[in-house]
C-alpha positions in Angstrom: 0.0 0.0 0.0 1.3 3.5 -0.8 0.5 5.1 2.5 -3.2 5.5 1.8 -5.8 6.1 4.5 -8.9 3.8 4.5 -11.0 6.5 2.8 -8.3 7.2 0.2 -8.2 3.5 -0.6 -12.0 3.5 -1.0 -11.8 6.4 -3.5 -8.9 4.7 -5.3 -11.1 1.6 -5.8 -13.8 3.9 -7.1 -11.4 5.5 -9.6 -9.8 2.2 -10.7 -13.2 0.4 -11.2 -15.0 3.3 -12.9 -12.1 4.3 -15.2 -10.8 0.8 -15.9 -7.3 1.8 -14.9 -4.5 -0.7 -15.2 -3.1 0.1 -11.8 -4.1 -1.6 -8.5 -6.0 0.7 -6.1 -3.4 -0.1 -3.4 -0.6 1.3 -5.7 -2.2 4.7 -6.3 0.2 7.2 -4.7 -1.9 9.6 -2.6 0.0 12.8 -3.6 0.8 11.9 -7.2 -1.0 14.0 -9.8 -4.0 12.4 -11.3 -3.5 14.0 -14.7 -0.8 14.3 -17.3 2.5 12.8 -16.2 0.9 11.4 -13.0 -1.8 8.8 -13.3 -2.5 10.0 -16.8 -6.2 10.9 -16.5 -7.8 13.2 -19.0 -10.9 15.5 -19.0 -13.2 12.6 -20.0 -11.9 10.6 -17.0 -12.6 13.6 -14.8 -16.2 13.7 -16.0 -16.7 10.0 -15.4 -15.1 10.2 -12.0 -17.3 13.1 -11.0 -20.4 11.1 -12.0 -19.2 8.1 -10.0 -18.6 10.3 -6.9 -22.0 11.9 -7.3 -23.6 8.4 -7.5 -21.6 7.0 -4.6 -21.5 9.9 -2.2 -24.3 12.2 -3.3 -21.7 15.0 -3.9 -21.9 17.1 -7.1 -18.5 18.4 -8.3 -19.1 21.3 -10.7 -16.8 21.9 -13.6 -17.0 25.7 -12.9 -15.8 25.3 -9.3 -13.0 27.8 -8.8 -10.9 25.1 -7.0 -11.5 22.3 -9.5 -7.8 21.9 -10.5 -6.6 21.7 -6.9 -9.5 19.4 -6.0 -8.6 16.9 -8.8 -4.8 17.3 -8.4 -4.3 14.1 -6.4 -6.1 11.3 -4.8 -5.4 12.8 -1.4 -7.0 16.2 -2.4 -10.0 14.5 -3.9 -10.6 12.2 -0.9 -10.3 15.1 1.5 -12.8 17.2 -0.5 -15.3 14.3 -0.6 -15.0 13.7 3.1 -15.4 17.4 3.9 -18.4 17.9 1.6 -20.4 14.7 1.6 
């Protein structure tokens, strides 16, 4: 495990399952960027992940949120946001 909290691991499973990633949820590094040179996600992945989060946690992540880039920067940021806002 890459030093993930229990909730980060839960969100990592959600990401891997919904985006069909070729990485194990346990191997997702919590502070590694989700996009570009990090995990390699793209804007379509962000939309799919937002939908999965909405369905699982009842939390809507709006694309016009002023903090959207910071929120989706890493698994840790995303997990923290979900926990604080669900």
